[in-house]
C-alpha positions in Angstrom: -35.1 165.0 100.8 -32.6 163.4 98.3 -31.6 159.8 98.9 -29.2 157.3 97.3 -30.6 154.0 96.0 -28.6 151.6 93.9 -26.5 154.1 92.1 -29.1 156.9 91.8 -29.8 160.1 93.8 -33.5 160.8 93.8 -36.3 162.2 95.9 -37.3 159.8 98.7 -40.9 159.8 97.4 -39.6 158.2 94.2 -37.6 155.5 95.8 -38.9 151.9 95.3 -37.7 148.5 96.5 -39.1 145.1 95.5 -41.3 143.2 97.9 -39.0 140.3 97.2 -36.0 142.1 98.6 -34.4 139.9 101.2 -34.2 142.8 103.6 -38.0 143.0 103.5 -38.6 139.2 103.5 -35.9 138.1 106.0 -34.3 141.2 107.5 -31.2 140.0 105.6 -28.9 143.0 105.7 -26.9 145.4 107.8 -26.9 149.1 108.4 -24.7 152.0 109.6 -25.4 155.5 111.1 -22.9 158.2 110.4 -23.1 161.6 112.0 -22.1 164.6 109.8 -20.8 167.8 111.3 -20.2 171.0 109.2 -20.9 168.8 106.2 -18.1 166.4 107.0 -18.7 162.7 108.0 -17.5 162.1 111.5 -15.0 159.2 112.0 -15.9 157.9 108.5 -13.0 155.4 108.5 -14.2 153.8 111.7 -17.8 153.6 110.6 -16.8 152.0 107.3 -14.6 149.5 109.3 -17.7 148.6 111.4 -19.7 148.3 108.3 -17.2 145.8 106.8 -17.3 143.8 110.1 -21.1 143.6 109.8 -21.0 142.6 106.1 -18.4 140.0 106.9 -20.6 138.7 109.7 -23.5 138.0 107.3 -21.2 136.8 104.4 -22.2 139.7 102.1 -19.6 141.3 99.8 -19.1 145.0 100.2 -20.6 146.7 97.1 -18.1 149.7 97.3 -14.6 150.5 98.2 -14.0 153.0 101.0 -13.2 155.6 98.4 -16.4 155.0 96.6 -18.4 155.2 99.9 -16.7 158.5 100.7 -17.8 159.9 97.3 -21.3 158.7 97.6 -21.6 160.2 101.1 -20.1 163.5 100.1 -22.6 163.7 97.2 -25.6 162.9 99.4 -24.6 165.4 102.1 -24.2 168.1 99.4 -27.7 167.3 98.0 -29.4 167.8 101.5 -29.9 170.9 103.6 -28.2 171.4 106.9 -24.6 171.7 108.1 -25.1 168.8 110.6 -26.9 165.6 109.4 -26.9 162.0 110.1 -26.7 159.4 107.4 -28.5 156.1 107.5 -26.8 153.5 105.3 -28.7 150.2 104.6 -27.5 147.2 102.6 -29.5 144.0 101.9 -28.6 140.8 100.1 -30.9 141.9 97.2 -33.9 140.7 95.4 -34.5 136.9 95.0 -37.2 134.3 95.3 -38.1 133.5 98.9 -35.7 130.9 100.1 -33.8 130.9 103.4 -30.5 129.9 101.7 -28.5 132.7 100.0 -29.3 133.3 96.3 -27.1 131.1 94.0 -25.8 132.7 91.9 -25.6 135.8 94.1 -27.8 138.8 93.1 -26.9 142.5 93.3 -27.3 143.8 96.8 -29.7 146.7 97.6 -27.9 149.8 98.7 -29.9 152.6 100.2 -28.7 155.8 102.0 -30.7 158.7 103.4 -29.9 161.9 105.3 -31.7 163.5 108.2 -31.1 166.5 110.3 -28.7 165.8 113.2 -30.3 167.2 116.4 -28.0 166.8 119.4 -29.5 166.6 122.9 -30.9 170.0 124.1 -29.3 171.9 126.9 -32.1 171.1 129.4 -31.5 167.3 128.9 -27.8 167.9 129.5 -28.6 169.7 132.8 -31.2 167.1 134.0 -30.0 163.8 132.6 -32.2 161.0 131.5 -34.3 158.2 133.1 -33.8 154.6 132.1 -35.1 151.2 132.9 -33.5 147.7 132.9 -34.6 144.6 131.2 -33.3 141.1 130.4 -31.1 141.0 127.2 -33.0 138.4 125.2 -31.4 139.1 121.8 -29.4 136.8 119.7 -25.7 136.1 120.3 -24.3 138.2 117.4 -25.1 141.7 118.6 -21.7 142.9 117.3 -23.3 142.7 113.8 -25.3 145.9 113.0 -28.1 143.9 111.5 -31.3 145.5 110.2 -33.4 142.8 111.9 -33.9 144.9 115.0 -37.2 143.7 116.4 -35.8 142.6 119.8 -34.2 146.1 120.1 -37.4 147.8 119.1 -39.5 145.9 121.7 -36.9 146.7 124.4 -36.7 150.3 123.5 -40.6 150.5 123.5 -40.5 149.2 127.1 -38.6 152.4 128.0 -41.0 154.6 126.0 -44.0 152.9 127.7 -42.4 153.6 131.1 -41.8 157.3 130.2 -38.0 156.7 130.0 -35.3 157.4 127.4 -33.6 154.0 127.1 -33.6 150.4 128.3 -30.3 149.1 129.8 -29.9 145.4 129.0 -28.9 142.7 131.5 -27.6 139.4 130.2 -28.1 136.6 132.8 -25.1 134.5 133.6 -24.7 131.7 136.2 -21.3 132.9 137.4 -22.4 136.5 137.9 -25.2 137.0 140.5 -28.0 138.8 138.8 -26.1 138.8 135.4 -24.1 141.6 133.8 -24.8 144.7 131.7 -24.2 144.6 127.9 -25.6 147.8 126.4 -28.7 149.9 125.8 -31.3 149.0 123.3 -29.9 151.7 120.9 -26.8 152.9 122.8 -23.7 152.0 124.8 -23.6 152.4 128.6 -20.7 153.4 130.9 -20.5 153.0 134.7 -18.6 155.5 136.9 -17.5 154.3 140.4 -15.0 156.0 142.7 -13.6 158.2 139.9 -13.1 155.2 137.5 -14.9 154.9 134.2 -16.0 151.3 133.6 -16.9 150.0 130.1 -18.3 146.6 129.0 -15.9 144.7 126.7 -16.3 144.6 122.9 -17.6 141.0 122.3 -20.4 139.3 120.4 -22.9 140.5 123.0 -22.7 144.2 122.2 -22.4 146.5 119.3 -19.0 148.2 119.3 -20.1 151.9 119.3 -18.0 154.5 117.5 -18.8 157.0 120.3 -17.9 154.3 122.8 -14.4 154.2 121.2 -14.1 158.0 121.3 -15.0 158.1 125.0 -12.3 155.6 125.9 -9.7 157.3 123.7 -10.5 160.6 125.5 -10.2 158.9 128.9 -6.8 157.5 128.0 -5.6 160.8 126.6 -6.7 162.8 129.6 -5.6 160.6 132.5 -9.1 159.4 133.4 -8.9 156.0 135.2 -10.8 153.5 133.2 -11.4 149.7 132.9 -12.9 147.5 130.2 -14.5 144.5 131.7 -17.8 142.8 132.4 -19.9 144.9 134.7 -22.2 143.1 137.2 -25.7 144.3 137.5 -25.1 145.2 141.1 -22.4 147.6 140.0 -24.8 149.3 137.7 -27.2 150.0 140.5 -24.4 151.1 142.9 -22.8 153.4 140.3 -21.9 157.0 141.2 -22.8 157.9 137.6 -24.1 156.2 134.5 -23.4 157.5 131.0 -25.1 156.8 127.7 -23.3 157.2 124.4 -24.4 156.9 120.8 -23.6 158.6 117.4 -26.7 160.8 117.6 -27.0 161.3 121.4 -23.2 161.8 121.9 -22.8 161.7 125.7 -25.7 161.9 128.2 -25.9 161.4 131.9 -28.4 158.8 133.2 -29.7 160.1 136.5 -32.5 157.7 137.2 -32.7 153.9 136.8 -35.8 151.8 137.4 -37.3 154.7 139.3 -34.4 155.3 141.6 -31.7 158.0 141.5 -28.2 157.2 140.4 -25.7 158.9 142.7 -26.9 162.4 143.5 -29.7 162.1 140.9 -28.0 164.8 138.8 -25.4 164.8 136.1 -22.0 164.3 137.7 -18.4 165.5 137.4 -17.4 162.6 135.0 -20.2 163.4 132.7 -19.4 167.1 132.7 -15.7 166.4 131.9 -16.3 163.8 129.2 -19.1 165.8 127.5 -16.8 168.8 127.3 -13.9 166.7 126.0 -16.1 165.2 123.4 -17.3 168.6 122.2 -13.7 169.7 121.9 -12.7 166.5 120.1 -15.5 166.9 117.7 -14.5 170.4 116.8 -10.9 169.6 116.4 -11.7 166.6 114.2 -14.0 168.7 112.0 -11.4 171.5 111.6 -8.8 168.9 110.4 
């Protein structure tokens, strides 16, 4: 596997990062995950816009222009096998003595990118849907920053694994909403379907604005699917006719069981079938362009 590290393309076995890197010491950095279909980065402009938002959020200068990122990405994709890949892009504040304050003067950031095979959900999972659990959202208040310090998400996702489930849906407590409201999954976005309407939580500081989340809402608008973007109470989650999970690597999946109880009929529903088909058509159209 070829990777990119600080201006060099090299085998992953040869990649080395200092133990004084602030990403290692403090988790001081951000990341991005970009799917690649037919050797072409999917929604690259949107991914780079989100990367810039994350960098701005931690006050770290972007080390490359969008054109430079595109060249690096194209070269890394070319150096790795597979028509479909996903790229993991990781930027830290760089190597400096251990001090909570930013290095002054600033040091060069560490820039790392690797490619892995992109494996979309198998047909049997599309037919059956997935099981999820819920848990309190105990993360920090800047979830809109795609930070590499993911220990809360790791622990929340592990709760699902320990329960034999695919994902943990996060519930943020709020005094004005009985039982709280849904934010997202530990590593995904979540949609609710009720009475033919697609409900999505709003983009704010309490959730990561997913690229696939955006695509789903664009497809709903373009195809006359009723949809609302608003806070979704936990009671609405459990009363849903359907629940959908989206992410760059999972695309669109149906959630058919939550906390051991069926959602709707307990099988993937009509909204899932429609949005999944629309997403596949959209993906093919974009990659042909």
